Phi, psi and omega in degrees: 000134182284161178299327181296315180293319179301316180296321180297315178297320181296317180295319180296321181292326184273344186289130182299148180300322180297323180290321177299326181292348181285001183291355178133018183291151181228145178238146176241125185240131177261114180249167183266309188263122179275167173289131184236354188232033177063028179064025175297127187289342178281356181252180178292351176297336176298323178294325177299315181292325179291315179295333181280002178075022182256303187273136178227142176263183179289322176237170180211154172265118184283178182292345175267006177083008183259150178287131182224159174295153173223255176287338171262134181273340179198166177211153184222136175273102184289321176208173184307332183241014181228131178232138175249131180245119181269124185287149175291141181279148173080013179272133175236150172289166183291348175269005177092351180281145183285148173282118177238166178298323180296317180293318179295317180296320179297319179296316180292321179293330177298324178288322182292330190268359180287158181301323179236088184291165177291148179298323184285336188216085184223166177301341177294328183242345179235118182279315182201157174226130180215155176273133175242099186075200184277334191231014181232129176253123181258127180243124180247137181251156181297331179214161181305133181209129177273000184270355187305313178299329177288323178295326180288350178271352181293147178301327179298338179264020177294155186251127176242156177297151175306332181291348181286340186261103185233113175052044177079006180241162180253129176239103182276357183289110179075016183238007178270187175238356191284182183289347181232142180252128176289130178251337181204135174249114181257068180055229178261014182267316186195165172234138173251139183222157174228164180298140172270101184290348180251024184295131183295336184275359179115186183294140180259129187291312184279147177273321183217162176208149172231130175249119178258130182265111185232098183299329182282114184296325179295322179293321177300315179296321179295318180295329176293316182294324183274352180091004178287340177228145176272332179224138175233118181273149174051057176282146185286156181301327183293344181258355188299316182299316180292320180296320181294338178269354183277125180298136177081011181236138174242150176240130177242135182237139181221131173294126186245159176278052185231134182232135170276125187235142169266100179293143178236132177282093188287353178264354184257121177299144000270011185284354172283352177269120183303325181293324178294317179295319179294329177294320176299320180296315182288340183284346187257131177271089186294322178299314180295322179296315180298324183279332184264294183299320185255009174051037175074011182272358182228173178250144172297142188287142175254007184147199180289337183248149184275159184302330184280356185272150187285353182251038181240136175294136182299330183274358183297138180213164180298153176298146181292153173254110187211095183298315182297318180293323177298316178297321180294319180294322176298319178296318178297329180276000178083020179262116181283147180306129178083356183272339183270123176240140179214163178247132176261116175273138178212136182260142190287338181298330176271099195299331181288342188294331179298311180289322180297317179298322179295321178292318177300317178303315181291319182287328174294323179300326181294338178256007176096020178249128179265120183239141172244158186246134172244106182254124181202174174293152184302319183297337178278334182267328188303317180304318178291324179294315181293323182280355180078023179261064180200166176262291176224154182208139176278137180215131172262120189218132174272134180271008176234006187289324180280311178223136183281050177201136185301342182300322180297315178295314182298323180287313184289324185265339184225358176284153183303324179250024185299139182287349179226037183277071184292334180277356178063029181283138177210118180216116185296324178295321177302311181297320181295316179296321181292320179298320178295322182294320184291344177264358184270117181284334180284109185297325179299315179293322179295316181295326179297323177294317179300320180297319179295319180292324176295320179295325175301313181296322181288313184290328179274358182049044178303317169224169174256114179274119193266298180217153171267124188277157171242143176274126179240112175242150176239149178207158179288147181295342178282350178279134181245146174065031176271131177221149173278126174283136184301334179252009183052041183262337182226131175237299177282113181238169179302323187269350179298132186217163176229130179288000000 
């Protein structure tokens, strides 16, 4: 054997698998939610761009759930309400323009100035953003807050090149900073991407990627089994057994900060009566629901937060299932048997909701409540939910998706002026305790407040927390370095590869 051949074999053996994958490999990913708002960063379209490996914020929540640097290499709390973020050197946008403090501030201010800002990054929580010199972005808040670096990690706070803003519209093609460059937007059907060869974070393993937007979870699972997709996100519990038996397919499951909740319109009689809400809570067999609809892959809810999280009371447990007590509470509230009628809203994109709504309907009937079901796409239901034109509604919601700290969720979903307060809850003491917590640097003390506020929501039956969800994704065994992000914020990463 010649020295040349020996050297060639030695190099091949030592070459990393991710580098070998750079020979031109492509991955196809089946996702659930498509872009619906022209990639406006104040909407959920920001999450689409983040998962696609295009959009990056100043800070990021890593796969271990911890806050890490991203486009900013460090940050400092200058005063209780002022934070300075120092930009990473040598970063360029995909159009070749340099990342400067002025460009980053302009991108963040564009999100702040829209008519309906994002919950995570709005004038309610961010007073101003300005460039200080070439490499420092200064963020000022209306009141002292230790959550500011976490808010800057939200996808809504992602940074785009000045060239992305054209005539009031957002163009993410070639204007991000991430490891992948969008090459084609096919409406709400798919995105085509290629490797960013100038990525500041290092070499990108994959050459190309396609993201197909498939709202039907069963179809996503089927495409994984047939080989039409290499990765399928959020596959339903009902498909797990079949996927695990499919050759060449792996299933990964992660406990997520996401809870399926039966929202209650607390401003609409008779649901403004705490006893009526508690009757709804007692009418549901949460253990049975977790075991049947979700085939034992989830836990019955103990409140808005799951047992494994650090801001949960140790004694917290699921609400009791007690038909007789539910009937008694309805009687105490002056509700005669069979007189209460309500509508259960459920959106079809969450495939389990159809069966779950039917079970709720049946269990409510057992306590003398007549329920009808309205099943539709989420976009058809949301306007009525936001406007308070509903009785009860099923919602799958992550309490860390806006801000990686429960304070963001508690304020937006349960604060008197919360931007996503669908249950219409308003309690001044609740708001006061939450405001004190957000200024508290000691995480232990802050978490204790969150636990107390969660117990308030559970004991008052503000909503009925049904199950704590698990994230189930499937992928081909030839896919390397695939992980579920705890907030589902990143899918296409620099290290993702295909053999």
